[in-house]
Every structure is written in C-alpha cells, then in structure tokens.
N, C-alpha and C positions, 0 to 999 in steps of 0.2 A: 504494500500500500504506500503510495507516495504522499497523499494528502487526505486528511479527514477534516471536513468543514462543518460548521454549524452544530457544534456539540455532538458530533458523531452522526449527523443526519445524512451527510453526503460522503461517500468513499470514492476517491479518485486515484486512478493509476495512469501513468503516462508511458506510452510505448512509441518508439521511433519508426516502427515499421509502416509500410504502405498497406499491409494486410495483416491484421492481428488474427492469429488462429486460436482455436479453442483451448489448446494446451496453455497458451499464455494468459488465459482467463481464470485458471485454476485457483491462484492465490486470492483473487478478488471474489470468486465464488465461495471459497472457504470463509473469507471475512464476512460475506453476506449471511451465511448460515449461522455464524457465531454471534454477529452483532446487529443484524437486521436494520441496516441503514434504509432511509426512505428512498435514496437514489444511489446507484452505483454507476460510475462513468469511467470509460477508458478513453483517454485523449490520444489520438494517433495522427499519422499522416495519411490515413485513408481518405478517399475523395468523397465518399457519401456516408451519411449517418445511417446506422443500423442498430438493431437490438438482437442480443443473444440472451434469451430468457429475461432475467431481471436487469441485465447489464446493457447500458447504452454505450455504443462505440461511436465516438464523435470525431470528425476532423477537427484539428486544433482551432481553426478559424471559427467554426460553428460553436465550439465550446466557449471561446472568448466572447462571441456575440451574445450567447445566452447568459454568460456570467455578468457582462456589463449591463444587460437588460434586467438583471435581478431574477432570472429564471432558474438559477442553479440552487441557491440557498434562499429559502423564504423566511 
C-alpha cells in the first residue's frame, strides 16, 4: 500500500506499468479484506479507467482530476 487517505477510507497503490495485471493487485486485495476501505484505487499508466472487482484502476491523469475535484476523499 502506498497511501491511505481519509482515516483509512481510501487505499491507494501506485504502479508504473501501462497494464496492471491481476497478480499485482494481490496486496491491495488483501488490504481490502482486512481493512474494508470505502475505495481502493490503483494509479497507473494505463490509458483507460477500469474496475477489477472492488478495485478501480485509474490512469494517473484521471486520478488527479478526481482528486482535485474532491471525488476521491469525501
């Protein structure tokens, strides 16, 4: 886990890849099971946003836009 925001409400992991595969989501998935954050996000160099179960995989620019708009931590 790279960042925990909002009193544990948002778990964020940062990956440099253009395509994040499922094995790279294991640590975040384990954190979700143990801590039950409201949001779980992987920030990456992918070109499109997508969901893998409870995890949002976001391009870094989309993440920053949502963060600045106040949509990540409420």
